[in-house]
C-alpha positions as a Markdown table, in Angstrom:
| # | Residue | x | y | z |
|---|---|---|---|---|
| 1 | Unk | 45.2 | 95.9 | 97.0 |
| 2 | Unk | 47.4 | 95.1 | 99.8 |
| 3 | Unk | 44.5 | 95.3 | 102.3 |
| 4 | Unk | 42.4 | 93.0 | 100.2 |
| 5 | Unk | 45.2 | 90.4 | 100.0 |
| 6 | Unk | 45.6 | 90.6 | 103.7 |
| 7 | Unk | 41.9 | 90.1 | 104.4 |
| 8 | Unk | 41.8 | 87.1 | 102.0 |
| 9 | Unk | 44.8 | 85.5 | 103.7 |
| 10 | Unk | 43.2 | 86.1 | 107.2 |
| 11 | Unk | 40.0 | 84.4 | 106.0 |
| 12 | Unk | 41.9 | 81.2 | 104.9 |
| 13 | Unk | 43.9 | 81.1 | 108.2 |
| 14 | Unk | 40.6 | 81.3 | 110.2 |
| 15 | Unk | 39.0 | 78.6 | 108.0 |
| 16 | Unk | 41.9 | 76.2 | 108.5 |
| 17 | Unk | 42.0 | 76.7 | 112.2 |
| 18 | Unk | 38.3 | 76.1 | 112.4 |
| 19 | Unk | 38.5 | 72.8 | 110.5 |
| 20 | Unk | 41.3 | 71.6 | 112.8 |
| 21 | Unk | 38.9 | 71.7 | 115.8 |
| 22 | Unk | 36.3 | 69.5 | 114.2 |
| 23 | Unk | 36.9 | 65.8 | 115.3 |
| 24 | Unk | 36.8 | 63.2 | 112.6 |
| 25 | Unk | 33.4 | 61.3 | 112.2 |
| 26 | Unk | 33.8 | 57.5 | 112.7 |
| 27 | Unk | 31.3 | 54.9 | 111.7 |
| 28 | Unk | 30.2 | 52.6 | 114.6 |
| 29 | Unk | 31.5 | 49.0 | 114.5 |
| 30 | Unk | 29.2 | 46.4 | 113.0 |
| 31 | Unk | 27.3 | 44.4 | 115.5 |
| 32 | Unk | 29.0 | 41.1 | 116.5 |
| 33 | Unk | 32.4 | 42.1 | 115.1 |
| 34 | Unk | 35.5 | 43.2 | 117.0 |
| 35 | Unk | 35.9 | 47.0 | 116.9 |
| 36 | Unk | 39.0 | 47.9 | 115.0 |
| 37 | Unk | 41.8 | 49.2 | 117.2 |
| 38 | Unk | 42.3 | 52.1 | 114.7 |
| 39 | Unk | 38.7 | 53.4 | 115.2 |
| 40 | Unk | 37.8 | 52.3 | 118.7 |
| 41 | Unk | 40.7 | 52.4 | 121.2 |
| 42 | Unk | 40.6 | 49.5 | 123.7 |
| 43 | Unk | 39.9 | 50.5 | 127.3 |
| 44 | Unk | 43.0 | 49.9 | 129.3 |
| 45 | Unk | 43.8 | 49.9 | 133.0 |
| 46 | Unk | 46.2 | 48.3 | 135.4 |
| 47 | Unk | 45.0 | 44.9 | 136.5 |
| 48 | Unk | 46.2 | 42.1 | 138.8 |
| 49 | Unk | 46.5 | 38.7 | 137.2 |
| 50 | Unk | 46.9 | 35.5 | 139.2 |
| 51 | Unk | 49.0 | 33.0 | 137.3 |
| 52 | Unk | 47.0 | 29.9 | 136.4 |
| 53 | Unk | 48.2 | 26.3 | 135.7 |
| 54 | Unk | 50.7 | 26.3 | 132.9 |
| 55 | Unk | 50.5 | 30.0 | 132.1 |
| 56 | Unk | 53.6 | 31.7 | 130.7 |
| 57 | Unk | 54.6 | 35.3 | 130.5 |
| 58 | Unk | 54.1 | 35.1 | 126.7 |
| 59 | Unk | 50.5 | 33.9 | 127.1 |
| 60 | Unk | 49.7 | 36.5 | 129.7 |
| 61 | Unk | 51.3 | 39.2 | 127.5 |
| 62 | Unk | 49.1 | 38.1 | 124.5 |
| 63 | Unk | 46.0 | 37.8 | 126.8 |
| 64 | Unk | 46.2 | 41.5 | 127.9 |
| 65 | Unk | 47.9 | 42.9 | 124.8 |
| 66 | Unk | 50.9 | 44.2 | 126.9 |
| 67 | Unk | 54.5 | 43.6 | 125.9 |
| 68 | Unk | 56.4 | 41.2 | 128.1 |
| 69 | Unk | 59.0 | 43.8 | 128.9 |
| 70 | Unk | 56.4 | 46.0 | 130.5 |
| 71 | Unk | 55.2 | 43.1 | 132.7 |
| 72 | Unk | 58.8 | 42.3 | 133.7 |
| 73 | Unk | 59.4 | 45.9 | 134.6 |
| 74 | Unk | 56.2 | 46.4 | 136.6 |
| 75 | Unk | 56.9 | 43.3 | 138.7 |
| 76 | Unk | 60.7 | 43.5 | 139.0 |
| 77 | Unk | 61.1 | 40.1 | 137.4 |
| 78 | Unk | 64.6 | 38.7 | 137.0 |
| 79 | Unk | 63.5 | 35.9 | 134.7 |
| 80 | Unk | 60.1 | 36.1 | 133.0 |
| 81 | Unk | 60.3 | 32.3 | 132.2 |
| 82 | Unk | 60.2 | 31.5 | 135.9 |
| 83 | Unk | 56.8 | 32.9 | 137.0 |
| 84 | Unk | 55.0 | 30.5 | 139.3 |
| 85 | Unk | 51.4 | 29.2 | 139.5 |
| 86 | Unk | 49.4 | 31.3 | 142.0 |
| 87 | Unk | 51.8 | 34.3 | 141.7 |
| 88 | Unk | 50.1 | 37.6 | 141.4 |
| 89 | Unk | 51.4 | 39.9 | 138.6 |
| 90 | Unk | 50.7 | 43.6 | 138.0 |
| 91 | Unk | 49.7 | 44.0 | 134.3 |
| 92 | Unk | 50.0 | 47.7 | 133.4 |
| 93 | Unk | 47.9 | 49.3 | 130.7 |
| 94 | Unk | 46.0 | 46.1 | 130.1 |
| 95 | Unk | 43.0 | 45.5 | 127.9 |
| 96 | Unk | 40.2 | 43.1 | 129.1 |
| 97 | Unk | 41.3 | 39.5 | 129.0 |
| 98 | Unk | 41.1 | 37.9 | 125.5 |
| 99 | Unk | 41.3 | 34.1 | 124.7 |
| 100 | Unk | 44.6 | 32.8 | 123.5 |
| 101 | Unk | 43.9 | 29.4 | 122.1 |
| 102 | Unk | 46.6 | 27.5 | 120.2 |
| 103 | Unk | 45.6 | 24.8 | 117.7 |
| 104 | Unk | 47.8 | 21.8 | 117.3 |
| 105 | Unk | 47.8 | 19.3 | 114.4 |
| 106 | Unk | 46.5 | 16.1 | 116.1 |
| 107 | Unk | 44.2 | 13.3 | 114.9 |
| 108 | Unk | 43.3 | 12.0 | 118.3 |
| 109 | Unk | 40.5 | 14.5 | 119.0 |
| 110 | Unk | 37.3 | 12.9 | 117.9 |
| 111 | Unk | 34.8 | 14.3 | 120.5 |
| 112 | Unk | 34.2 | 17.4 | 122.7 |
| 113 | Unk | 32.7 | 16.7 | 126.1 |
| 114 | Unk | 30.9 | 19.5 | 128.0 |
| 115 | Unk | 31.0 | 19.6 | 131.8 |
| 116 | Unk | 30.1 | 22.0 | 134.6 |
| 117 | Unk | 32.1 | 22.5 | 137.8 |
| 118 | Unk | 29.1 | 21.9 | 140.0 |
| 119 | Unk | 30.4 | 24.8 | 142.2 |
| 120 | Unk | 29.3 | 28.4 | 142.6 |
| 121 | Unk | 32.8 | 29.7 | 142.2 |
| 122 | Unk | 35.9 | 28.6 | 140.5 |
| 123 | Unk | 39.0 | 29.2 | 138.3 |
| 124 | Unk | 41.5 | 27.0 | 136.6 |
| 125 | Unk | 43.8 | 27.4 | 139.7 |
| 126 | Unk | 41.2 | 26.5 | 142.3 |
| 127 | Unk | 40.0 | 23.4 | 140.3 |
| 128 | Unk | 43.6 | 22.4 | 139.6 |
| 129 | Unk | 44.2 | 22.2 | 143.4 |
| 130 | Unk | 40.9 | 20.4 | 143.9 |
| 131 | Unk | 41.8 | 17.8 | 141.3 |
| 132 | Unk | 45.3 | 17.4 | 142.9 |
| 133 | Unk | 43.6 | 16.6 | 146.2 |
| 134 | Unk | 41.5 | 14.0 | 144.4 |
| 135 | Unk | 44.7 | 12.3 | 143.2 |
| 136 | Unk | 44.9 | 13.6 | 139.6 |
| 137 | Unk | 48.7 | 13.4 | 138.9 |
| 138 | Unk | 48.6 | 16.2 | 136.4 |
| 139 | Unk | 46.1 | 18.3 | 138.3 |
| 140 | Unk | 43.4 | 20.1 | 136.3 |
| 141 | Unk | 41.6 | 17.4 | 134.4 |
| 142 | Unk | 39.9 | 19.5 | 131.7 |
| 143 | Unk | 41.5 | 21.0 | 128.6 |
| 144 | Unk | 39.6 | 24.3 | 128.9 |
| 145 | Unk | 37.7 | 26.2 | 131.6 |
| 146 | Unk | 35.1 | 29.0 | 131.0 |
| 147 | Unk | 34.9 | 31.2 | 134.0 |
| 148 | Unk | 31.8 | 32.8 | 135.6 |
| 149 | Unk | 33.3 | 36.0 | 137.0 |
| 150 | Unk | 34.5 | 34.7 | 140.3 |
| 151 | Unk | 37.9 | 34.3 | 142.0 |
| 152 | Unk | 39.3 | 37.3 | 140.0 |
| 153 | Unk | 38.4 | 35.9 | 136.6 |
| 154 | Unk | 36.1 | 37.7 | 134.1 |
| 155 | Unk | 32.7 | 36.3 | 133.2 |
| 156 | Unk | 33.2 | 34.3 | 130.0 |
| 157 | Unk | 37.0 | 34.2 | 130.3 |
| 158 | Unk | 38.5 | 31.1 | 128.7 |
| 159 | Unk | 41.4 | 29.5 | 130.5 |
| 160 | Unk | 43.6 | 26.9 | 128.9 |
| 161 | Unk | 44.8 | 23.9 | 130.8 |
| 162 | Unk | 48.4 | 22.5 | 130.6 |
| 163 | Unk | 46.8 | 19.3 | 129.3 |
| 164 | Unk | 45.8 | 21.2 | 126.1 |
| 165 | Unk | 49.1 | 23.0 | 125.6 |
| 166 | Unk | 50.9 | 19.7 | 126.1 |
| 167 | Unk | 48.3 | 17.8 | 124.1 |
| 168 | Unk | 47.8 | 15.3 | 127.0 |
| 169 | Unk | 44.9 | 13.0 | 127.6 |
| 170 | Unk | 42.2 | 14.4 | 129.8 |
| 171 | Unk | 41.0 | 13.3 | 133.2 |
| 172 | Unk | 37.3 | 14.3 | 132.9 |
| 173 | Unk | 35.4 | 11.3 | 131.5 |
| 174 | Unk | 36.5 | 7.7 | 132.0 |
| 175 | Unk | 33.3 | 6.3 | 130.3 |
| 176 | Unk | 33.7 | 5.4 | 126.7 |
| 177 | Unk | 37.5 | 6.0 | 127.1 |
| 178 | Unk | 36.8 | 9.7 | 126.4 |
| 179 | Unk | 39.8 | 10.8 | 128.3 |
| 180 | Unk | 41.9 | 9.5 | 125.3 |
| 181 | Unk | 39.9 | 11.0 | 122.4 |
| 182 | Unk | 37.8 | 13.9 | 123.7 |
| 183 | Unk | 38.5 | 17.5 | 124.4 |
| 184 | Unk | 37.1 | 18.4 | 127.9 |
| 185 | Unk | 35.5 | 21.8 | 128.4 |
| 186 | Unk | 34.2 | 22.8 | 131.8 |
| 187 | Unk | 32.0 | 25.8 | 132.5 |
| 188 | Unk | 32.2 | 27.2 | 136.1 |
| 189 | Unk | 28.9 | 27.0 | 137.9 |
| 190 | Unk | 26.4 | 24.6 | 139.3 |
| 191 | Unk | 24.0 | 24.2 | 136.4 |
| 192 | Unk | 21.6 | 22.2 | 138.5 |
| 193 | Unk | 20.8 | 25.4 | 140.4 |
| 194 | Unk | 21.7 | 28.3 | 138.1 |
| 195 | Unk | 21.8 | 29.1 | 134.4 |
| 196 | Unk | 24.8 | 29.7 | 132.2 |
| 197 | Unk | 25.7 | 33.4 | 131.9 |
| 198 | Unk | 25.3 | 35.0 | 128.4 |
| 199 | Unk | 29.1 | 35.6 | 128.2 |
| 200 | Unk | 29.8 | 32.0 | 129.2 |
| 201 | Unk | 27.4 | 30.8 | 126.4 |
| 202 | Unk | 29.1 | 33.1 | 123.9 |
| 203 | Unk | 32.5 | 31.9 | 124.8 |
| 204 | Unk | 31.4 | 28.2 | 124.9 |
| 205 | Unk | 29.9 | 28.4 | 121.4 |
| 206 | Unk | 32.9 | 30.3 | 120.0 |
| 207 | Unk | 35.4 | 27.9 | 121.5 |
| 208 | Unk | 33.6 | 24.7 | 120.4 |
| 209 | Unk | 33.1 | 26.1 | 116.9 |
| 210 | Unk | 36.8 | 26.9 | 116.7 |
| 211 | Unk | 37.8 | 23.4 | 117.9 |
| 212 | Unk | 35.3 | 21.4 | 115.9 |
| 213 | Unk | 36.1 | 23.2 | 112.6 |
| 214 | Unk | 39.9 | 22.7 | 113.1 |
| 215 | Unk | 39.7 | 19.1 | 114.1 |
| 216 | Unk | 36.7 | 18.2 | 111.9 |
| 217 | Unk | 34.6 | 17.0 | 114.8 |
| 218 | Unk | 30.9 | 16.5 | 113.8 |
| 219 | Unk | 28.2 | 18.1 | 115.9 |
| 220 | Unk | 26.9 | 14.7 | 116.9 |
| 221 | Unk | 30.2 | 14.1 | 118.7 |
| 222 | Unk | 29.8 | 17.2 | 120.8 |
| 223 | Unk | 28.0 | 16.0 | 123.9 |
| 224 | Unk | 27.4 | 16.5 | 127.6 |
| 225 | Unk | 29.3 | 14.4 | 130.1 |
| 226 | Unk | 26.1 | 12.6 | 131.1 |
| 227 | Unk | 25.3 | 11.6 | 127.5 |
| 228 | Unk | 28.4 | 9.5 | 127.3 |
| 229 | Unk | 27.4 | 5.8 | 127.4 |
| 230 | Unk | 28.3 | 4.4 | 130.8 |
| 231 | Unk | 28.6 | 7.8 | 132.5 |
| 232 | Unk | 26.4 | 8.0 | 135.6 |
| 233 | Unk | 26.1 | 11.8 | 136.1 |
| 234 | Unk | 23.8 | 14.7 | 135.5 |
| 235 | Unk | 26.8 | 16.8 | 134.3 |
| 236 | Unk | 26.7 | 19.4 | 132.7 |
| 237 | Unk | 23.6 | 20.0 | 134.9 |
| 238 | Unk | 19.8 | 20.0 | 134.4 |
| 239 | Unk | 19.8 | 23.7 | 133.5 |
| 240 | Unk | 22.3 | 23.4 | 130.7 |
| 241 | Unk | 20.6 | 25.0 | 127.7 |
| 242 | Unk | 21.1 | 22.1 | 125.4 |
| 243 | Unk | 18.7 | 23.1 | 122.6 |
| 244 | Unk | 20.0 | 26.7 | 122.5 |
| 245 | Unk | 23.6 | 25.4 | 122.5 |
| 246 | Unk | 23.2 | 23.1 | 119.5 |
| 247 | Unk | 21.1 | 25.6 | 117.7 |
| 248 | Unk | 23.8 | 28.2 | 118.0 |
| 249 | Unk | 26.5 | 25.8 | 117.0 |
| 250 | Unk | 24.8 | 25.2 | 113.7 |
| 251 | Unk | 23.7 | 28.8 | 113.2 |
| 252 | Unk | 26.7 | 30.8 | 114.3 |
| 253 | Unk | 29.7 | 31.0 | 112.1 |
| 254 | Unk | 31.6 | 33.0 | 114.7 |
| 255 | Unk | 34.8 | 31.6 | 116.3 |
| 256 | Unk | 37.0 | 33.0 | 119.0 |
| 257 | Unk | 37.7 | 36.2 | 117.1 |
| 258 | Unk | 34.1 | 37.3 | 117.8 |
| 259 | Unk | 34.4 | 37.2 | 121.6 |
| 260 | Unk | 37.7 | 39.1 | 121.8 |
| 261 | Unk | 37.1 | 42.3 | 123.6 |
| 262 | Unk | 33.7 | 41.3 | 125.0 |
| 263 | Unk | 34.9 | 39.3 | 128.0 |
| 264 | Unk | 34.9 | 41.2 | 131.3 |
């Protein structure tokens, strides 16, 4: 009797130990949706971030999903509120860059104007300095910039200009007085010579859809720089995929949440 009880107890112990070695089966995330952090851990690594125009420690913290305290410690910062434009920060255990776009109640935004930088490379910082040299008092004239994977920025990364966070007028389109009523979005690249990258297009569609829905901007008021009456320019370039862009604006219901985790 005692032997039989011992054998039965041993059987259950072996069975329990065996179950403990079997990993849980997880369903793959649905296509086009952000994988849940609970089921698919974000890939993390230490990265170097160059502080762009108007960026704060809080914004950088949210961008890489890293607590401000860890950024302060990794860079021996005395005051996180005093980081400087162009400063390079070590971001420990960072995810890929995600867009952090604040939406402000404001009735002035009636249009969205699309531009290209007409340069092979670029970032908010480099274009900011370029605009300063051209005499723009506030520097970077756009409200948003969508990177092409150059100058240390990820392909499709969305950078926010101080003009947006301060809700200032743009300096991107004088024609039609668009600087006072239009949100300016610039994609990095010379679209007279090269095509928009897939990640740039995904980010552009998501950003425009987010903005137009919040500010109730009709699709007919989302136009390229060269389409503005009185503007004498080919911007956003001969190769800008206009038909695909408008088709996706109408078709896609996705907003910025759908591009999180897919930039980089």
